[in-house]
C-alpha positions in Angstrom: 162.8 73.2 122.4 161.5 72.7 118.8 162.6 69.6 116.9 161.5 68.3 113.6 162.6 65.0 112.0 162.3 63.9 108.4 159.4 66.3 107.5 158.0 65.6 104.0 155.2 67.3 102.1 153.9 66.7 98.6 151.4 68.8 96.6 150.1 66.8 93.6 153.2 65.5 91.9 155.5 68.1 93.4 157.6 66.9 96.4 158.0 70.2 98.2 159.8 68.9 101.4 162.0 65.9 101.1 162.9 65.0 104.7 163.8 68.1 106.6 165.5 67.9 110.0 165.5 71.0 112.2 166.2 71.9 115.8 165.6 75.3 117.4 166.8 75.9 121.0 164.9 77.9 123.6 165.6 81.6 123.2 167.2 81.3 119.7 166.4 83.6 116.8 166.9 81.7 113.6 166.4 82.7 110.0 165.7 80.4 107.0 166.8 81.7 103.6 166.6 80.2 100.1 165.2 80.9 96.6 161.5 80.9 95.9 160.1 77.4 95.7 162.7 76.0 98.1 160.0 75.0 100.6 160.6 77.6 103.3 157.0 78.8 103.8 155.6 75.2 103.5 158.0 74.1 106.3 157.1 77.1 108.5 153.4 76.4 108.2 154.0 72.8 109.1 156.2 73.6 112.1 153.5 76.1 113.2 150.8 73.5 113.0 148.9 75.3 110.2 149.4 72.3 108.0 150.4 68.7 108.6 153.3 66.9 107.0 152.9 63.8 104.9 155.4 62.1 107.2 157.9 63.0 109.9 157.6 64.2 113.5 157.6 67.5 115.3 158.1 68.2 119.0 157.7 71.4 120.9 158.9 71.3 124.5 158.8 67.5 124.4 155.2 67.5 123.2 154.8 65.5 120.0 152.5 67.7 118.0 151.3 65.1 115.6 149.7 63.1 118.4 147.2 65.9 119.3 143.6 65.9 118.2 142.4 68.8 116.1 140.8 70.4 119.1 143.8 70.0 121.3 146.1 71.2 118.5 144.1 74.4 118.1 144.4 75.2 121.8 148.1 74.3 121.7 148.7 76.6 118.8 146.8 79.4 120.4 148.8 79.2 123.7 152.3 78.2 122.6 152.8 79.6 119.1 152.7 83.1 117.6 152.5 84.0 113.9 153.6 87.0 111.9 153.0 87.1 108.2 154.0 89.3 105.3 150.4 90.6 105.2 149.3 91.5 108.7 145.8 90.0 108.5 144.3 92.4 111.0 140.5 92.5 111.3 139.3 95.8 109.8 136.3 96.2 112.1 138.4 96.1 115.3 140.9 98.7 116.6 144.5 98.0 117.4 143.9 97.1 121.0 141.1 94.7 120.1 143.1 93.0 117.3 145.9 92.4 119.7 143.5 91.0 122.3 141.7 88.5 120.1 144.0 85.5 120.7 143.8 86.1 124.5 140.0 86.2 124.3 140.1 82.9 122.4 142.3 81.4 125.0 139.8 82.3 127.7 142.1 84.6 129.6 140.3 87.2 131.7 139.5 90.3 129.6 141.0 92.6 132.2 144.4 90.7 132.1 144.4 90.6 128.3 143.6 94.3 128.0 146.4 95.2 130.4 148.9 93.0 128.5 147.7 94.4 125.1 148.2 97.9 126.4 151.7 97.1 127.6 152.7 95.5 124.3 151.4 98.3 122.2 153.1 100.8 124.4 156.4 98.8 124.2 156.0 98.9 120.4 155.5 102.6 120.3 151.8 102.5 119.6 150.3 103.8 122.8 148.8 106.8 120.9 147.3 104.5 118.2 145.5 101.8 120.3 142.0 102.8 119.3 142.7 103.3 115.6 141.5 100.8 113.1 143.9 99.1 110.6 142.9 101.4 107.7 143.9 104.4 109.9 147.4 103.0 110.5 150.5 103.0 108.3 152.0 99.7 107.0 154.7 99.7 109.6 152.2 100.4 112.4 149.9 97.6 111.2 152.8 95.2 111.2 153.7 96.2 114.8 150.1 95.5 115.8 150.5 92.1 114.2 153.7 91.5 116.3 151.9 92.5 119.5 149.1 90.1 118.6 151.6 87.3 118.0 153.0 87.9 121.5 149.8 88.4 123.5 149.6 84.8 124.8 153.3 84.8 125.7 154.2 82.0 123.2 157.2 79.7 123.4 158.1 80.5 119.8 157.1 83.0 117.1 157.0 82.0 113.4 157.5 84.9 111.0 156.9 84.4 107.2 158.5 87.2 105.2 157.5 89.7 107.9 159.2 92.7 106.2 158.3 91.7 102.6 155.6 94.3 102.5 157.4 97.2 104.2 159.7 99.9 103.0 163.4 99.9 104.0 163.0 102.1 107.1 160.1 100.2 108.5 161.8 96.9 107.7 164.9 98.0 109.7 162.8 99.0 112.6 161.0 95.7 112.6 164.4 93.9 112.5 165.6 95.7 115.6 162.2 95.0 117.3 162.6 91.2 116.8 166.1 91.4 118.4 164.8 93.5 121.3 161.9 91.2 122.0 164.0 88.1 121.7 166.5 89.6 124.2 163.9 90.9 126.6 161.4 88.0 126.6 163.5 85.0 125.7 160.9 84.1 123.0 162.3 82.0 120.2 161.9 83.3 116.7 162.0 81.3 113.4 162.0 83.7 110.5 161.6 82.9 106.8 163.0 85.8 104.8 164.6 87.0 101.5 165.9 90.0 103.4 169.7 89.5 103.7 170.0 92.3 106.3 167.4 90.6 108.6 169.0 87.2 108.1 172.4 88.5 109.1 171.1 89.9 112.4 169.8 86.5 113.5 171.8 84.3 115.7 171.8 81.5 113.2 170.9 81.2 109.5 169.7 78.0 107.8 169.7 77.6 104.0 167.0 75.6 102.1 167.2 74.4 98.5 164.9 72.0 96.7 163.0 70.9 99.8 166.1 70.2 101.9 168.3 72.0 104.4 171.8 72.5 103.1 
């Protein structure tokens, strides 16, 4: 479903990725662990099309991503890929429902359909009573759940999560761990999660280890 071959990336004189190979099957939930500076986040951003590799190839559902123009790549990313980051990056002027809906609006889906799906996702995530609250009125755990709903609004094939619990306390982190497992089971969405959290990594179906820009 997702396949990467010989991915390299250099920043200045530092070779961050040194030829990474990776395959994620449909419906898998996979974690990537490793020390700081191993190249985990760089790899995730490249796989998620937020950055381009210096060399190597990436396929998602048999579509070679590197062959897409910038415009087609942006549309592909919006429709096929979801993102969850350590910091939620919610827009402060919009409420929870609107923040979740934004990727759907960008995709051109009817506003009625997107609103219904956003309602359903927020309800599923236990936020039905917080839909019209703005980010500053939500707790850290609630904000991250809004970010999860936003990542899922366009029904992506895969969700990339970069240290998604790194900014949460232990209780909220555990709740988010269980949420990933639940969503993976219920929707079949694949998850690739970069994390330092050993508890989260242990819950995933498969854990990959990175060191010095390579998979071990």
